[in-house]
Backbone of each chain as ProteinMPNN parsed JSONL, in Angstrom:
{"seq_chain_A": "MAKTNYESVVVLTPVLSEKMLQEAVTSYEKLITENGGELIHKENWGLTKMAYPIQKKTTGFYQIFEFAAEPSAEIVDKLELAYRRDEQVLRYLCIKLDKHAVKYNERRRNGEFNKPKEVAAAEPAKPQTKAAPVAEAKAESTTSNEEA", "coords_chain_A": {"N_chain_A": [[86.569, 70.023, 149.989], [86.454, 73.203, 148.542], [86.261, 73.738, 145.049], [88.405, 75.488, 142.83], [88.13, 77.867, 140.226], [89.889, 78.019, 137.218], [91.644, 79.625, 134.554], [93.187, 79.232, 131.448], [95.342, 80.382, 128.993], [96.856, 79.565, 125.994], [99.362, 80.174, 123.64], [100.167, 78.857, 120.669], [102.704, 77.831, 118.321], [102.487, 79.012, 114.92], [103.483, 77.25, 113.138], [102.342, 74.664, 112.836], [100.709, 71.637, 112.079], [97.251, 70.822, 111.47], [96.752, 68.446, 112.745], [98.854, 68.138, 114.58], [98.348, 70.269, 116.2], [95.897, 69.567, 117.303], [96.712, 67.328, 118.711], [98.428, 68.443, 120.625], [96.631, 70.021, 122.03], [94.823, 68.114, 123.027], [96.54, 66.713, 124.665], [97.041, 68.511, 126.705], [94.5, 68.8, 127.691], [94.102, 66.281, 128.692], [96.011, 66.253, 130.698], [94.839, 68.01, 132.472], [92.368, 66.753, 133.122], [93.196, 64.267, 134.066], [94.469, 64.836, 136.401], [92.483, 65.291, 138.144], [91.055, 67.522, 137.549], [88.357, 69.498, 136.308], [87.185, 69.964, 133.236], [85.739, 72.796, 132.09], [85.258, 74.458, 129.958], [86.405, 74.872, 126.634], [88.174, 76.687, 124.168], [88.875, 77.539, 120.889], [90.65, 79.799, 119.113], [91.77, 79.696, 116.716], [94.064, 80.537, 114.068], [95.504, 83.457, 114.964], [96.247, 86.912, 114.649], [99.043, 88.377, 116.175], [99.838, 91.032, 118.495], [102.41, 91.832, 118.577], [105.559, 90.554, 117.364], [106.534, 87.259, 118.378], [109.223, 85.262, 118.962], [109.906, 85.689, 116.324], [107.547, 85.235, 115.021], [104.434, 86.137, 113.707], [101.858, 85.387, 113.973], [99.618, 83.227, 115.813], [98.327, 80.177, 117.29], [95.569, 80.359, 119.242], [94.514, 79.015, 122.236], [92.104, 78.313, 124.63], [91.505, 77.259, 127.913], [89.103, 76.497, 130.35], [88.845, 75.565, 133.623], [87.883, 73.682, 136.547], [89.308, 72.971, 139.658], [90.823, 71.324, 142.487], [92.741, 73.326, 144.619], [94.823, 72.051, 145.911], [95.621, 70.07, 144.229], [97.43, 71.066, 142.515], [97.353, 71.632, 139.779], [97.8, 73.786, 138.118], [100.51, 74.312, 138.446], [101.574, 71.987, 137.323], [100.593, 72.171, 134.758], [101.79, 74.519, 133.851], [104.426, 73.778, 133.932], [104.44, 71.849, 131.958], [103.852, 73.475, 129.782], [106.121, 75.056, 129.68], [108.019, 73.224, 129.022], [107.293, 72.531, 126.528], [108.118, 73.176, 123.262], [106.53, 74.209, 121.347], [104.942, 76.069, 122.418], [104.343, 79.447, 122.49], [103.504, 81.47, 124.201], [102.041, 81.54, 127.455], [99.352, 81.703, 129.801], [98.123, 81.447, 132.972], [95.441, 81.797, 135.069], [93.691, 82.479, 138.138], [90.221, 82.428, 138.566], [87.911, 84.807, 139.733], [84.712, 85.114, 141.46], [83.158, 86.821, 139.931], [84.323, 86.693, 137.471], [83.842, 84.053, 136.766], [81.112, 84.079, 136.475], [80.873, 85.909, 134.418], [82.176, 84.548, 132.319], [80.454, 82.437, 131.98], [78.193, 83.684, 131.012], [79.207, 84.679, 128.705], [79.74, 82.404, 127.277], [77.151, 81.543, 126.835], [76.409, 83.234, 124.935], [75.518, 85.726, 125.648], [75.996, 88.644, 124.992], [75.251, 91.155, 125.547], [75.543, 91.874, 128.148], [77.56, 93.549, 129.763], [77.556, 96.952, 128.904], [79.563, 98.33, 127.425], [81.219, 96.297, 126.644], [79.55, 94.909, 125.04], [79.404, 96.542, 122.865], [81.878, 96.245, 121.74], [82.051, 93.572, 121.434], [80.481, 92.278, 119.296], [82.128, 92.351, 117.096], [83.907, 90.41, 117.57], [83.126, 87.583, 117.129], [83.265, 87.496, 114.358], [85.959, 87.921, 113.759], [86.872, 85.76, 115.001], [85.831, 83.684, 113.575], [86.943, 83.934, 111.071], [89.831, 83.492, 111.295], [89.947, 80.738, 111.749], [89.189, 79.576, 109.41], [91.231, 80.497, 107.861], [93.3, 79.275, 109.13], [93.198, 76.657, 108.364], [93.912, 76.783, 105.7], [96.375, 77.955, 105.911], [97.887, 76.365, 107.515], [98.843, 74.294, 106.025], [100.501, 75.577, 104.226], [102.341, 76.819, 105.901], [103.666, 74.702, 106.897], [105.143, 73.803, 104.79], [106.995, 75.821, 104.552], [108.416, 75.424, 106.854]], "CA_chain_A": [[87.169, 71.331, 149.733], [85.858, 73.888, 147.39], [87.097, 73.799, 143.856], [88.678, 76.833, 142.32], [88.099, 77.937, 138.774], [91.084, 78.585, 136.604], [91.586, 79.818, 133.113], [94.524, 79.15, 130.891], [95.449, 80.732, 127.575], [98.137, 79.16, 125.413], [99.603, 80.573, 122.258], [101.028, 77.846, 120.047], [103.336, 78.31, 117.082], [101.694, 78.824, 113.7], [104.126, 76.221, 112.316], [101.805, 73.389, 113.292], [99.62, 71.134, 111.241], [95.988, 70.66, 112.199], [96.848, 67.242, 113.582], [99.764, 68.411, 115.696], [97.654, 71.202, 117.083], [94.903, 68.776, 118.046], [97.45, 66.472, 119.647], [98.905, 69.278, 121.739], [95.472, 70.442, 122.822], [94.296, 66.968, 123.782], [97.486, 66.334, 125.72], [96.817, 69.412, 127.835], [93.199, 68.435, 128.26], [94.325, 65.063, 129.468], [96.742, 66.637, 131.906], [93.883, 68.629, 133.405], [91.363, 65.799, 133.616], [93.814, 63.149, 134.79], [94.852, 65.28, 137.737], [91.288, 65.565, 138.945], [90.435, 68.787, 137.151], [87.104, 69.339, 135.565], [87.244, 70.905, 132.119], [84.434, 73.439, 131.947], [85.074, 75.024, 128.623], [87.618, 75.132, 125.861], [87.874, 77.557, 123.055], [89.984, 77.656, 119.954], [90.499, 81.002, 118.295], [92.425, 79.472, 115.442], [95.254, 81.355, 113.822], [95.174, 84.857, 115.266], [97.378, 87.813, 114.524], [99.487, 88.875, 117.465], [100.095, 92.477, 118.492], [103.849, 92.003, 118.354], [106.103, 89.233, 117.058], [107.187, 86.461, 119.411], [110.106, 84.31, 118.278], [109.819, 86.047, 114.903], [106.28, 84.796, 114.441], [103.452, 87.211, 113.889], [100.543, 84.806, 114.264], [99.677, 82.103, 116.735], [97.068, 79.491, 117.575], [95.131, 80.653, 120.605], [93.663, 77.978, 122.827], [91.713, 78.709, 125.984], [90.872, 76.235, 128.749], [88.592, 76.929, 131.647], [88.637, 74.346, 134.378], [87.755, 73.777, 137.994], [90.148, 71.963, 140.289], [91.236, 71.561, 143.871], [94.047, 73.991, 144.625], [95.845, 71.14, 146.418], [96.063, 69.174, 143.157], [98.528, 71.778, 141.849], [97.256, 71.444, 138.331], [98.389, 74.939, 137.431], [101.951, 74.077, 138.433], [101.879, 70.929, 136.35], [100.28, 72.676, 133.42], [102.808, 75.496, 133.473], [105.656, 73.025, 133.676], [104.268, 71.244, 130.638], [103.944, 74.555, 128.79], [107.504, 75.507, 129.582], [108.808, 72.177, 128.367], [106.841, 72.394, 125.154], [108.698, 74.213, 122.413], [105.504, 74.763, 120.459], [104.215, 77.117, 123.126], [104.981, 80.762, 122.444], [103.12, 82.192, 125.412], [100.944, 80.946, 128.21], [98.873, 82.499, 130.929], [97.175, 80.717, 133.812], [94.959, 82.677, 136.131], [92.579, 82.049, 138.983], [89.05, 83.261, 138.289], [87.067, 85.134, 140.893], [83.31, 84.763, 141.203], [82.621, 87.649, 138.855], [84.88, 86.173, 136.219], [83.147, 82.805, 136.462], [79.784, 84.483, 135.999], [81.056, 86.553, 133.112], [82.505, 83.528, 131.327], [79.244, 81.66, 131.732], [77.312, 84.484, 130.164], [79.875, 84.789, 127.407], [79.514, 81.121, 126.603], [75.758, 81.466, 126.42], [76.172, 84.206, 123.879], [74.871, 86.924, 126.195], [77.023, 89.67, 124.852], [74.763, 92.48, 125.945], [75.611, 92.042, 129.6], [78.099, 94.885, 130.006], [77.23, 97.795, 127.766], [80.732, 98.629, 126.602], [81.71, 95.046, 126.073], [78.619, 94.549, 123.976], [79.74, 97.341, 121.695], [83.098, 95.713, 121.148], [81.947, 92.127, 121.288], [79.996, 91.724, 118.023], [83.224, 92.232, 116.137], [84.73, 89.266, 117.922], [82.819, 86.332, 116.435], [83.725, 87.569, 112.978], [87.403, 87.714, 113.728], [87.127, 84.406, 115.459], [85.433, 82.746, 112.532], [87.848, 84.041, 109.932], [91.129, 82.837, 111.447], [89.837, 79.285, 111.689], [89.193, 79.242, 107.993], [92.592, 80.78, 107.417], [94.199, 78.316, 109.75], [93.212, 75.432, 107.561], [94.66, 77.047, 104.484], [97.745, 78.362, 106.182], [98.641, 75.321, 108.202], [99.534, 73.493, 105.016], [101.579, 76.368, 103.649], [103.379, 77.09, 106.891], [104.453, 73.492, 107.055], [106.108, 73.742, 103.692], [108.073, 76.74, 104.909], [109.228, 74.791, 107.897]], "C_chain_A": [[86.584, 71.949, 148.468], [86.831, 73.915, 146.216], [87.272, 75.246, 143.421], [88.619, 76.788, 140.805], [89.363, 78.614, 138.256], [90.833, 78.79, 135.121], [93.012, 79.853, 132.593], [94.482, 79.479, 129.405], [96.821, 80.291, 127.089], [98.208, 79.681, 123.992], [100.605, 79.584, 121.684], [101.58, 78.378, 118.726], [102.427, 78.098, 115.87], [102.262, 77.702, 112.82], [103.663, 74.846, 112.774], [100.744, 72.934, 112.307], [98.393, 70.966, 112.121], [96.093, 69.516, 113.204], [97.722, 67.5, 114.814], [99.12, 69.328, 116.721], [96.658, 70.437, 117.952], [95.577, 67.915, 119.106], [97.883, 67.258, 120.875], [97.746, 69.645, 122.653], [94.942, 69.279, 123.657], [95.244, 66.548, 124.892], [97.321, 67.225, 126.942], [95.488, 69.134, 128.523], [93.346, 67.227, 129.176], [94.985, 65.396, 130.789], [95.79, 67.228, 132.946], [92.959, 67.568, 134.001], [91.988, 64.675, 134.44], [94.247, 63.544, 136.193], [93.653, 65.695, 138.587], [90.646, 66.894, 138.639], [89.187, 68.516, 136.323], [87.094, 70.399, 134.483], [85.852, 71.497, 131.891], [84.204, 73.886, 130.517], [86.421, 75.103, 127.929], [87.234, 75.892, 124.616], [89.103, 77.625, 122.176], [89.752, 78.857, 119.056], [91.099, 80.803, 116.912], [93.642, 80.367, 115.305], [94.893, 82.83, 113.986], [96.43, 85.708, 115.155], [97.749, 88.364, 115.903], [99.844, 90.354, 117.35], [101.569, 92.79, 118.263], [104.451, 90.623, 118.1], [106.748, 88.555, 118.266], [107.966, 85.373, 118.674], [109.984, 84.447, 116.755], [108.548, 85.524, 114.231], [105.216, 85.847, 114.742], [102.043, 86.681, 114.152], [100.709, 83.644, 115.231], [98.318, 81.456, 116.887], [96.714, 79.76, 119.032], [94.189, 79.557, 121.08], [93.369, 78.377, 124.271], [91.056, 77.529, 126.694], [90.3, 76.917, 129.978], [88.303, 75.66, 132.418], [88.521, 74.615, 135.864], [88.586, 72.661, 138.603], [90.417, 72.325, 141.732], [92.586, 72.275, 143.827], [95.172, 73.052, 145.072], [96.368, 70.195, 145.335], [97.214, 69.774, 142.354], [98.544, 71.573, 140.343], [97.955, 72.577, 137.594], [99.905, 74.78, 137.348], [102.333, 73.076, 137.358], [101.674, 71.408, 134.923], [101.361, 73.645, 132.956], [104.143, 74.822, 133.188], [105.616, 72.405, 132.286], [104.394, 72.292, 129.541], [105.39, 74.961, 128.571], [108.37, 74.479, 128.855], [108.482, 72.077, 126.883], [107.383, 73.536, 124.305], [107.674, 74.867, 121.497], [104.756, 75.923, 121.109], [104.991, 78.43, 123.067], [104.736, 81.523, 123.738], [102.062, 81.394, 126.142], [100.569, 81.864, 129.354], [97.862, 81.658, 131.696], [96.727, 81.651, 134.916], [93.826, 82.02, 136.91], [91.413, 82.985, 138.707], [88.291, 83.558, 139.576], [85.607, 84.894, 140.51], [82.7, 85.578, 140.067], [83.081, 87.136, 137.496], [84.144, 84.904, 135.798], [81.782, 83.115, 135.861], [79.881, 85.062, 134.594], [81.299, 85.517, 132.024], [81.285, 82.691, 130.975], [78.334, 82.395, 130.759], [77.894, 84.613, 128.765], [79.651, 83.525, 126.586], [78.099, 81.015, 126.068], [75.406, 82.494, 125.359], [75.458, 85.451, 124.357], [75.85, 88.076, 126.142], [76.549, 91.033, 125.314], [74.758, 92.67, 127.453], [76.258, 93.382, 129.977], [77.931, 95.704, 128.738], [78.417, 97.973, 126.838], [81.262, 97.389, 125.91], [80.838, 94.661, 124.891], [78.948, 95.301, 122.697], [80.946, 96.76, 120.972], [82.939, 94.26, 120.744], [81.49, 91.656, 119.898], [81.081, 91.551, 116.974], [83.99, 90.931, 116.349], [84.408, 87.979, 117.166], [83.299, 86.32, 114.99], [85.218, 87.268, 112.893], [87.752, 86.294, 114.141], [86.861, 83.393, 114.344], [86.446, 82.748, 111.39], [89.172, 83.3, 110.133], [91.067, 81.318, 111.352], [89.903, 78.818, 110.238], [90.602, 79.434, 107.418], [93.556, 79.694, 107.887], [94.328, 77.062, 108.912], [94.08, 75.609, 106.326], [96.141, 77.262, 104.796], [98.583, 77.249, 106.823], [99.403, 74.456, 107.211], [100.725, 74.267, 104.451], [102.71, 76.583, 104.647], [104.25, 75.858, 107.141], [105.517, 73.369, 105.968], [107.301, 74.652, 103.976], [109.021, 76.103, 105.92], [109.979, 73.617, 107.338]], "O_chain_A": [[86.276, 71.273, 147.486], [88.039, 74.09, 146.376], [86.403, 76.095, 143.622], [89.006, 75.8, 140.181], [89.825, 79.625, 138.784], [89.929, 78.2, 134.53], [93.912, 80.423, 133.21], [93.681, 78.92, 128.655], [97.835, 80.611, 127.71], [97.232, 79.63, 123.242], [101.74, 79.484, 122.15], [100.992, 79.26, 118.101], [101.687, 77.116, 115.807], [101.61, 77.257, 111.876], [104.477, 73.969, 113.063], [99.982, 73.739, 111.771], [98.482, 70.967, 113.349], [95.606, 69.595, 114.332], [97.371, 67.128, 115.933], [99.314, 69.188, 117.929], [96.587, 70.631, 119.165], [95.096, 67.785, 120.231], [97.729, 66.806, 122.01], [97.856, 69.59, 123.878], [94.649, 69.436, 124.842], [94.805, 66.08, 125.943], [97.444, 66.764, 128.077], [95.36, 69.217, 129.744], [92.791, 67.172, 130.273], [94.592, 64.905, 131.848], [95.923, 66.975, 134.143], [92.786, 67.49, 135.218], [91.384, 64.189, 135.396], [94.377, 62.693, 137.073], [93.798, 66.362, 139.612], [89.781, 67.353, 139.386], [89.013, 67.45, 135.733], [87.007, 71.592, 134.773], [84.91, 70.783, 131.544], [83.124, 73.721, 129.948], [87.446, 75.366, 128.557], [86.131, 75.76, 124.086], [90.227, 77.754, 122.659], [88.764, 78.914, 118.324], [90.948, 81.655, 116.037], [94.175, 80.882, 116.288], [94.08, 83.372, 113.237], [97.526, 85.281, 115.517], [96.885, 88.76, 116.685], [100.116, 90.861, 116.261], [101.923, 93.878, 117.811], [103.909, 89.622, 118.569], [107.421, 89.2, 119.069], [107.404, 84.649, 117.852], [109.962, 83.461, 116.017], [108.496, 85.39, 113.008], [105.112, 86.367, 115.853], [101.144, 87.442, 114.511], [101.816, 83.145, 115.435], [97.286, 82.084, 116.649], [97.475, 79.425, 119.939], [93.207, 79.221, 120.418], [94.271, 78.731, 125.03], [90.163, 76.882, 126.147], [90.927, 77.796, 130.569], [87.597, 74.777, 131.93], [88.992, 75.633, 136.372], [88.569, 71.531, 138.114], [90.26, 73.474, 142.145], [93.477, 71.871, 143.08], [96.325, 73.22, 144.673], [97.428, 69.59, 145.495], [97.889, 69.07, 141.603], [99.59, 71.371, 139.726], [98.616, 72.36, 136.578], [100.513, 75.071, 136.318], [103.275, 73.28, 136.593], [102.451, 71.106, 134.017], [101.795, 73.596, 131.805], [104.893, 75.248, 132.309], [106.596, 72.426, 131.541], [104.977, 72.027, 128.49], [105.83, 75.18, 127.443], [109.327, 74.829, 128.164], [109.291, 71.6, 126.087], [107.142, 74.709, 124.589], [107.915, 75.938, 120.94], [104.032, 76.663, 120.443], [106.13, 78.52, 123.524], [105.645, 82.139, 124.295], [101.284, 80.662, 125.53], [101.363, 82.688, 129.807], [96.863, 81.211, 131.133], [97.555, 82.232, 135.619], [93.116, 81.143, 136.416], [91.595, 84.199, 138.623], [88.062, 82.67, 140.398], [85.307, 84.518, 139.377], [81.837, 85.094, 139.334], [82.335, 87.144, 136.516], [83.859, 84.706, 134.617], [81.358, 82.504, 134.881], [79.084, 84.747, 133.711], [80.711, 85.587, 130.944], [81.102, 82.287, 129.826], [77.786, 81.814, 129.822], [77.166, 84.65, 127.773], [79.408, 83.571, 125.38], [77.869, 80.469, 124.989], [74.254, 82.609, 124.94], [74.851, 86.162, 123.556], [76.459, 88.432, 127.15], [77.347, 91.96, 125.456], [74.049, 93.532, 127.973], [75.562, 94.271, 130.469], [78.139, 95.204, 127.632], [78.306, 97.795, 125.625], [81.691, 97.425, 124.757], [81.322, 94.155, 123.878], [78.796, 94.778, 121.593], [81.021, 96.784, 119.744], [83.606, 93.778, 119.828], [82.07, 90.709, 119.367], [80.97, 90.713, 116.079], [84.635, 90.416, 115.436], [85.31, 87.345, 116.618], [83.688, 85.28, 114.46], [85.668, 86.472, 112.068], [88.749, 85.712, 113.714], [87.567, 82.395, 114.198], [86.764, 81.704, 110.82], [89.601, 82.558, 109.249], [92.029, 80.682, 110.923], [90.557, 77.834, 109.892], [91.082, 78.642, 106.608], [94.466, 79.265, 107.177], [95.406, 76.486, 108.768], [94.862, 74.735, 105.953], [97.027, 76.822, 104.063], [99.806, 77.205, 106.689], [100.479, 73.945, 107.521], [101.801, 73.712, 104.227], [103.887, 76.536, 104.288], [105.41, 75.964, 107.541], [106.63, 72.897, 106.204], [108.449, 74.314, 103.687], [110.242, 76.233, 105.839], [110.718, 72.954, 108.065]]}, "seq_chain_B": "MAKRKRYTRTPIVRPKKYCRFKKSGIKYIDYKNPDFLMAFINEQGKLLPRRITGTSLKYQRKIAVAVKRCRHIALLPYVADQMK", "coords_chain_B": {"N_chain_B": [[80.274, 159.378, 136.074], [81.496, 156.547, 134.719], [80.811, 153.236, 135.501], [83.219, 150.747, 136.0], [83.269, 147.95, 133.944], [82.652, 144.853, 135.308], [84.731, 142.072, 135.12], [83.861, 138.873, 134.493], [84.646, 135.532, 134.66], [83.396, 133.055, 132.619], [82.481, 129.922, 133.699], [83.667, 126.846, 132.361], [81.468, 124.517, 131.278], [81.386, 121.218, 131.775], [80.222, 117.923, 131.085], [79.673, 115.821, 133.871], [82.145, 113.542, 134.84], [82.007, 109.98, 134.986], [82.195, 106.748, 136.512], [82.28, 104.171, 134.343], [82.02, 101.515, 134.853], [80.857, 101.257, 137.33], [78.48, 102.473, 136.76], [77.223, 100.908, 134.777], [77.287, 98.494, 135.954], [79.368, 96.575, 135.609], [81.327, 93.886, 136.554], [83.497, 92.401, 136.07], [86.44, 92.549, 134.19], [87.267, 91.668, 131.044], [90.208, 90.226, 129.977], [90.697, 89.166, 127.553], [89.663, 90.592, 125.568], [90.69, 92.772, 123.519], [89.636, 94.9, 122.064], [87.829, 96.166, 123.694], [89.456, 97.016, 125.779], [90.923, 98.909, 124.529], [89.773, 101.347, 124.928], [90.895, 102.361, 127.174], [93.526, 102.949, 126.883], [96.215, 104.883, 125.448], [97.399, 106.186, 122.226], [99.92, 105.208, 122.123], [99.799, 102.906, 123.413], [99.83, 103.059, 126.114], [98.58, 103.077, 129.471], [95.695, 104.971, 130.223], [95.244, 107.734, 132.449], [93.175, 107.856, 135.404], [91.949, 110.278, 135.704], [91.288, 111.084, 133.226], [89.7, 109.09, 132.034], [87.777, 108.75, 133.961], [87.284, 106.566, 135.517], [86.621, 104.637, 138.466], [88.713, 104.05, 141.349], [88.821, 101.382, 142.158], [88.107, 99.96, 139.828], [89.946, 100.891, 138.055], [92.266, 99.673, 138.865], [91.65, 97.073, 138.198], [91.459, 97.305, 135.458], [94.1, 97.877, 134.84], [95.357, 95.465, 135.471], [94.067, 93.78, 133.661], [94.842, 94.875, 131.196], [97.574, 94.42, 131.29], [97.672, 91.649, 131.315], [96.552, 91.153, 128.872], [98.459, 92.237, 127.205], [100.518, 90.488, 127.68], [99.678, 88.056, 126.516], [99.9, 88.805, 123.958], [97.847, 90.215, 122.662], [97.516, 92.836, 122.872], [99.76, 95.538, 122.155], [102.954, 96.146, 123.757], [104.428, 98.41, 123.302], [103.674, 100.993, 120.999], [103.355, 102.909, 117.966], [101.289, 104.148, 116.478], [98.194, 103.396, 117.311], [95.479, 103.804, 117.087]], "CA_chain_B": [[81.393, 158.423, 136.086], [81.053, 155.204, 134.266], [81.303, 152.117, 136.308], [84.03, 149.817, 135.203], [82.569, 146.674, 133.779], [83.35, 143.778, 136.024], [85.017, 140.925, 134.253], [83.608, 137.574, 135.142], [85.003, 134.405, 133.786], [82.323, 132.056, 132.583], [83.057, 128.587, 133.878], [83.424, 125.883, 131.283], [80.598, 123.462, 131.802], [81.611, 119.911, 131.164], [79.421, 116.89, 131.743], [80.426, 115.187, 134.936], [82.682, 112.222, 134.517], [81.507, 108.93, 135.865], [82.833, 105.453, 136.298], [81.353, 103.411, 133.509], [81.822, 100.171, 135.412], [79.865, 101.392, 138.395], [77.196, 102.883, 136.194], [76.534, 99.835, 134.077], [77.325, 97.262, 136.739], [80.329, 95.585, 135.145], [82.087, 93.455, 137.721], [84.716, 91.716, 135.634], [86.977, 93.09, 132.947], [87.841, 90.543, 130.314], [91.51, 90.559, 129.384], [90.79, 88.581, 126.22], [88.938, 91.45, 124.634], [91.501, 93.974, 123.344], [88.835, 96.011, 121.526], [87.24, 96.886, 124.82], [90.528, 97.641, 126.561], [91.437, 100.04, 123.753], [89.186, 102.585, 125.45], [91.621, 102.807, 128.361], [94.94, 103.171, 126.583], [96.404, 105.919, 124.427], [97.869, 105.669, 120.928], [101.183, 104.499, 122.286], [99.545, 101.667, 124.151], [99.986, 103.292, 127.553], [97.328, 103.195, 130.217], [95.219, 106.327, 130.453], [94.979, 107.973, 133.87], [91.813, 107.891, 135.882], [91.362, 111.604, 135.583], [90.777, 111.244, 131.865], [88.604, 108.155, 131.746], [86.747, 108.85, 134.984], [87.082, 105.286, 136.175], [86.883, 104.632, 139.905], [89.999, 103.414, 141.668], [88.635, 99.932, 142.2], [88.109, 99.389, 138.486], [91.205, 101.257, 137.392], [93.214, 98.606, 139.201], [91.292, 95.89, 137.413], [91.828, 97.594, 134.074], [95.552, 97.755, 134.73], [95.689, 94.037, 135.446], [93.548, 93.213, 132.414], [95.674, 95.334, 130.081], [98.863, 93.737, 131.39], [97.467, 90.258, 130.876], [96.279, 91.207, 127.441], [99.75, 92.456, 126.547], [101.331, 89.279, 127.813], [99.283, 87.059, 125.525], [100.129, 89.418, 122.644], [96.65, 90.749, 122.014], [97.77, 94.28, 122.856], [101.207, 95.761, 122.136], [103.572, 96.825, 124.895], [104.718, 99.738, 122.776], [103.154, 101.179, 119.645], [103.433, 104.292, 117.514], [99.931, 104.588, 116.179], [97.303, 102.254, 117.477], [94.081, 104.08, 116.767]], "C_chain_B": [[80.897, 157.033, 135.72], [81.673, 154.124, 135.144], [82.134, 151.182, 135.444], [83.322, 148.459, 135.147], [83.352, 145.563, 134.476], [83.517, 142.566, 135.113], [84.756, 139.625, 135.015], [83.914, 136.457, 134.154], [83.855, 133.391, 133.798], [82.934, 130.665, 132.718], [82.705, 127.655, 132.72], [82.607, 124.734, 131.859], [80.851, 122.166, 131.04], [80.683, 118.905, 131.826], [80.276, 116.152, 132.758], [80.901, 113.804, 134.521], [82.134, 111.189, 135.484], [82.25, 107.64, 135.563], [81.881, 104.562, 135.53], [81.084, 102.016, 134.05], [80.77, 100.196, 136.514], [78.499, 101.657, 137.795], [76.467, 101.709, 135.553], [76.705, 98.483, 134.769], [78.237, 96.184, 136.203], [81.211, 95.193, 136.33], [83.434, 92.852, 137.316], [85.165, 92.28, 134.297], [87.728, 91.975, 132.236], [89.157, 90.955, 129.647], [91.66, 89.997, 127.977], [90.108, 89.434, 125.164], [89.693, 92.762, 124.42], [90.704, 95.169, 122.833], [88.227, 96.85, 122.641], [88.31, 97.644, 125.606], [91.138, 98.843, 125.846], [90.919, 101.369, 124.289], [90.014, 103.159, 126.595], [93.113, 102.986, 128.131], [95.07, 104.229, 125.486], [97.022, 105.321, 123.161], [99.176, 104.898, 121.052], [101.018, 103.197, 123.043], [99.724, 101.814, 125.642], [98.613, 103.42, 128.213], [96.951, 104.659, 130.407], [94.943, 106.53, 131.938], [93.484, 108.057, 134.147], [91.137, 109.233, 135.63], [90.836, 111.868, 134.18], [89.583, 110.325, 131.607], [87.482, 108.225, 132.77], [86.466, 107.569, 135.74], [87.355, 105.387, 137.677], [88.138, 103.812, 140.184], [89.912, 101.898, 141.615], [88.75, 99.313, 140.804], [89.327, 99.784, 137.69], [92.25, 100.174, 137.651], [92.935, 97.367, 138.36], [91.63, 96.072, 135.942], [93.316, 97.361, 133.886], [95.966, 96.294, 134.626], [95.27, 93.429, 134.109], [94.417, 93.605, 131.224], [97.017, 94.603, 130.108], [98.755, 92.284, 130.958], [97.292, 90.2, 129.369], [97.582, 91.408, 126.662], [100.575, 91.179, 126.57], [100.964, 88.233, 126.766], [99.248, 87.659, 124.114], [98.85, 89.808, 121.915], [96.694, 92.277, 121.985], [99.287, 94.474, 122.822], [101.71, 96.402, 123.438], [103.906, 98.261, 124.501], [104.171, 99.82, 121.348], [103.31, 102.643, 119.266], [102.038, 104.847, 117.271], [98.999, 103.384, 116.278], [95.922, 102.517, 116.921], [93.942, 104.781, 115.414]], "O_chain_B": [[80.005, 156.463, 136.347], [82.862, 154.121, 135.461], [81.78, 150.875, 134.306], [82.856, 147.921, 136.151], [84.548, 145.376, 134.251], [82.587, 142.115, 134.445], [85.369, 139.346, 136.046], [83.492, 136.463, 132.998], [83.413, 132.94, 134.854], [83.804, 130.283, 131.936], [81.597, 127.682, 132.184], [83.02, 124.072, 132.811], [80.571, 122.044, 129.847], [80.389, 119.028, 133.015], [81.457, 115.894, 132.526], [80.16, 113.015, 133.934], [81.838, 111.486, 136.641], [82.848, 107.473, 134.5], [80.797, 104.236, 136.014], [80.056, 101.408, 133.749], [79.924, 99.309, 136.625], [77.488, 101.133, 138.262], [75.265, 101.525, 135.748], [76.312, 97.45, 134.228], [77.927, 94.998, 136.32], [81.768, 96.049, 137.017], [84.375, 92.8, 138.108], [84.358, 92.463, 133.385], [88.692, 91.417, 132.759], [89.206, 91.902, 128.863], [92.627, 90.307, 127.282], [89.995, 89.036, 124.005], [89.379, 93.763, 125.064], [91.044, 96.315, 123.125], [88.126, 98.073, 122.542], [88.09, 98.774, 126.042], [91.784, 99.687, 126.467], [91.565, 102.403, 124.117], [89.849, 104.327, 126.948], [93.876, 103.155, 129.082], [94.147, 104.44, 124.698], [97.152, 104.103, 123.04], [99.503, 104.055, 120.217], [101.986, 102.476, 123.283], [99.766, 100.82, 126.367], [97.631, 103.816, 127.585], [97.805, 105.489, 130.719], [94.465, 105.619, 132.615], [92.665, 108.292, 133.259], [89.934, 109.315, 135.379], [90.031, 112.776, 133.974], [88.579, 110.745, 131.03], [86.358, 107.81, 132.488], [85.515, 107.497, 136.518], [88.228, 106.145, 138.101], [88.564, 102.996, 139.367], [90.803, 101.222, 141.101], [89.401, 98.285, 140.619], [89.706, 99.089, 136.747], [93.019, 99.81, 136.76], [93.852, 96.703, 137.876], [92.032, 95.128, 135.262], [93.747, 96.738, 132.916], [96.809, 95.928, 133.807], [96.018, 92.663, 133.502], [94.699, 92.782, 130.352], [97.534, 94.212, 129.061], [99.656, 91.755, 130.306], [97.815, 89.315, 128.692], [97.777, 90.823, 125.596], [101.245, 90.838, 125.595], [101.847, 87.595, 126.192], [98.648, 87.093, 123.2], [98.783, 89.736, 120.688], [96.009, 92.922, 121.19], [100.024, 93.671, 123.393], [100.97, 97.109, 124.122], [103.692, 99.199, 125.27], [104.203, 98.846, 120.597], [103.389, 103.514, 120.133], [101.668, 105.892, 117.805], [99.022, 102.483, 115.439], [95.269, 101.632, 116.368], [92.828, 105.087, 114.989]]}, "name": "protein", "num_of_chains": 2, "seq": "MAKTNYESVVVLTPVLSEKMLQEAVTSYEKLITENGGELIHKENWGLTKMAYPIQKKTTGFYQIFEFAAEPSAEIVDKLELAYRRDEQVLRYLCIKLDKHAVKYNERRRNGEFNKPKEVAAAEPAKPQTKAAPVAEAKAESTTSNEEAMAKRKRYTRTPIVRPKKYCRFKKSGIKYIDYKNPDFLMAFINEQGKLLPRRITGTSLKYQRKIAVAVKRCRHIALLPYVADQMK"}
């Protein structure tokens, strides 16, 4: 049976230490791989500012997984159940990728930002914002723990 | 007898709108890129109609889905006063 590509975005609470964040991420990775999924790509945006507060938090750790799996394995169901049970998860989104999305993600990974014209105009700003929050995350994760 | 001058309205010539996705061959709209989606929403964070952006129906639907996903993961606001 043909495998389907999925993508999952999780927003985790900013009140996490680096270690706890890694633990959460690896646990989800495990869940995907142990159920016969094939992890294609993962991306960590670090601490990113959200457009509106969720649970009175204005920032969150963004983690993206892209994986291929048999639809019959029901990985998405299991993953969403795990997200719902996890209190550290502020938001999650699991979607099925169509063939265009798969192609786009591949090109994005390879750093081919000049594929779509408009995206290319907006894209160069992204790596900067992506790089900064990671640095912030390290500094802030210690402070946010003290608050908690 | 002087002929009355005929009044003719000069039509306003605007460049023809086009669907930017069709023109540049974009097949997938990334919901993780709020900067790009900003082009299709107004200052209040509402979706702009097709008649303003010129997008074809096929891609307008995809934009709508992408914007909604983007809002869900809190990269775009559901409501805003001044976004731009």
